Structure formats: structure tokens, C-alpha cells
C-alpha positions, 0 to 999 in steps of 0.5 A, a space after each residue: 325406255 330410253 337407251 343411256 345414248 340417246 339421253 346424252 345425245 338429248 343433254 349433248 344438244 340442249 347445253 349449245 342451245 342454251 349457251 347461246 341464249 344467254 349470249 342473245 339475253 346479254 346481248 339485247 342487255 347491254 345493249 339496254 343500259 349503255 350507261 351501267 356499261 360506261 355509253 353516253 351519247 350527247 342529243 344534238 339541237 338547234 335551239 342554243 339553251 338559256 343557262 339560267 340553272 333550270 332544266 326546263 327546256 322540253 330539249 332535256 327530256 330529250 336525253 336519256 340521263 346517265 345515274 348509274 353511280 356508286 359510292 368510291 366513299 365511304 362503302 366502295 362499290 355500293 350505290 349512291 345513297 344519293 338519285 344522281 341525275 345528267 344529261 347532254 346536250 349538243 348543238 354546232 358551237 356548245 355543248 351544255 350539261 343540265 345536272 340534278 342532284 337529287 337531296 333527301 334533306 336539301 336544308 342540310 346541302 353545304 354550299 359557301 364558296 364564291 370564288 372562282 378557281 377556290 376551295 370547292 373540295 370544302 362544298 358540295 360539288 359535281 364533276 364533269 371530265 373530258 377527254 377530247 382526244 379520247 387517249 387516256 392521256 390528258 383532258 378538261 377537268 371542270 367543276 362547280 357547287 350549287 353557287 355555281 361557283 367554278 373551278 378549271 384546270 388542265 390534265 396530261 399524263 394521264 391524270 397524274 399533271 392537275 393544271 389548275 392554273 389554266 383558265 378556259 370560258 364558259 359557264 354556269 348558273 345552279 340553284 337549290 330546290 326543294 328536290 336538292 340542288 341543279 345546275 346548267 353546265 355551257 362549255 363551248 367547242 371553242 374552249 376544248 381541242 379535240 380532232 376535226 371528225 365527223 364523229 366525235 368520239 371522248 372520254 367522259 366521267 362524272 361526280 358528285 362529291 355529298 360533304 356532310 357524309 363524306 361521300 364520294 359518288 363516280 360514275 365510272 372509276 370508282 375503284 379507291 385505287 382509281 378516281 374521277 382523274 384516272 383516266 384509264 377508266 374513263 367512260 365514252 361519249 358520243 357526239 353522232 353529229 360533225 362539230 367542229 370548234 371554229 376559228 380560236 383567236 383570242 385578242 387581249 390587250 392592255 395598258 399599264 400606266 406608273 408615277 414616280 415622284 422623286 426630291 428635286 433637292 436630291 436631282 430628283 424629278 417626277 416620273 410618268 410611265 405608259 406602256 401599251 402591249 397585245 396579246 394574240 392566241 391564234 388556233 392554226 390546227 386542232 394540237 397546234 395553238 398559236 400564241 403571240 406578244 406585242 409589247 409583252 409586260 410579263 410583271 403583270 400575273 394574276 397575284 403574287 402572294 406577298 413572302 418574306 424570305 428568311 432562308 438563303 433559298 430561292 422564292 418560287 411563285 406557281 406560273 400564272 402567264 398564258 402565254 406559258 399555261 397552255 398544256 404545260 405537263 408536255 413541257 414538264 419533266 422530273 419531279 415538280 
């Protein structure tokens, strides 16, 4: 019969070995489920992707899809009722996202909006955010629907500031399929702002909204007190290949004309006006952009809504001039 001391020694030796095995097993499991842990690595390609809304290129199969979406609404934390796959590729000029939104009833997909920067929240939609400096403070917001309608914005103040008047250069193609709907998104690096490093580490998150179910599914930040704009809870995107934004130079020439007719009987005459000008934007550094203008006509904005003021208070219109829209959250103070 073994002595009591011998049993105690064997038990004392067994417990550390068991704990060590559990730790090693968890480490191996974590290495296999990086997407669940909030880390995704983009795959570098040499041939550009043709943006046609069809994920038929062989390059898409090289990227491991992000699939682990959870509900924020209506059942917090439960797995999404429909499967979503997101693949990420990149070359020297662009970042590509391939999105597959599977749906058991594709005939019930809601897609009515066609307007750029329209109310995509009323349709089925998909959103991606990019925190390119990985500082949890600023980022870019891109949203699409099955009609390939687009909405973009610039985020600031950790996601509290949402500047939807910012317009980037990017494109998307989407289509409804018998399995759901899918899309290809191209984001040129010239549209984004990021630091000059050999390898890039960005913040990233994805959200899918299924309109008929009022279901909001997210990859990260799926708690009800978080959401897609909660940058502090975002995932991580790794670009293990050197990328450069390039020399971003934008030129916007414009010309306006006008004609005013007057009654000669009252001393007025016909007047014809011509005006030309040029706006230029040049990226000096990754964090410094120069905006230049010649013969600026600040009256030529995207649109001013027709409003009749019957009060004693002044009217305020949203800022639409590109000259003032870039990183406007850095210059906003107080309540908005």
C-alpha cells in the first residue's frame, strides 16, 4: 500500500503537467483561429482584380475568409443567422475586398437605394471601417448595398465624429445571386491616409445588416454598447508587403458662366460673366495635405437645400466645399 506522502508527490507533479498541456493546447487553438481572435491577414497579388461583382478569380481562393459574425441585434452575442464571408487581397496600388452575403431566401433581399451617399440603412447592406493609423481615433467608413450603391465617411474622435460629406475615390460592383448577394470592392491606397512603414498594421471591422430581420451582425464590437464605429473594439488587418500611397495629386478645374438681361429703358444693360479657376490637392506627407486654389468660387458647392426662413434665427447649411472637408473633425470643438 503506497504511503500518503508518495500520493501527494504524484498529485503535486501531475497538476503542473496538466496545466502546461492546457496552455499549449489553447495556444495552438488560438493560432488556428486568428479570425475569431480579431486578426486577419491580407494576401498580396501581382495581377489586379477585375471589379465586376463576381468572385471568380483564382486569387480569391488564396485568402482565408472572415466568417465569425455575431449578432448585435436582436440577440446579442448569438451567431448570425446567415453566413457572411469576407476575403481581403491587395497589390501595390489597391486594397480589394470580396464579400459574400449568403441568404436562405434571396428573393426577400431588400435593395431599393441607388443614390450615392443615400439612406443605405433602409436596405440590406455591408460596411467596412479602416483605422489606417491603428490609433483607435480616426478611420474611414465604407458602406454598400446589393445595388452597388455607396456611402463613405471619415471617422474621428474614436468614431464619435462621422463626416459623411467626405468623398473618397473607390468603386464597387455587386449582384444578387441564388445564394444571396456578393460584391467586389476596390479601395485605392491613394484614397487612404497611412504611415510609411515596411509592413502595415491597420484596424478593421465588418458589419452586415439584414433589413427584413432587423439583424445587425458584426465581426468585432458586437456588444450593444459598442457597434461598428467603436474603434477601440476593432479587429486587426495585417499587410505583410510594403505598400505606398504614392504621390496623390488631384486637380479640379472649373468654369462658370452667367447671363443677366436688363431693361435699357431703366438704364440697365445685358451682362455676361465668365469665371475659371482651379483647385489642387497634394499629399506632402502621409499626415500633411496641401490644398491650393486659384480664383476660388466658394458659391459652387454640391447643393444647398431651398429653405424659407420664417424665424429670427439664421440658417446654417452643411459644409460641402472640399477645401474644408478633409479631417474636419480635427478642427471641430464643442457640441455639434
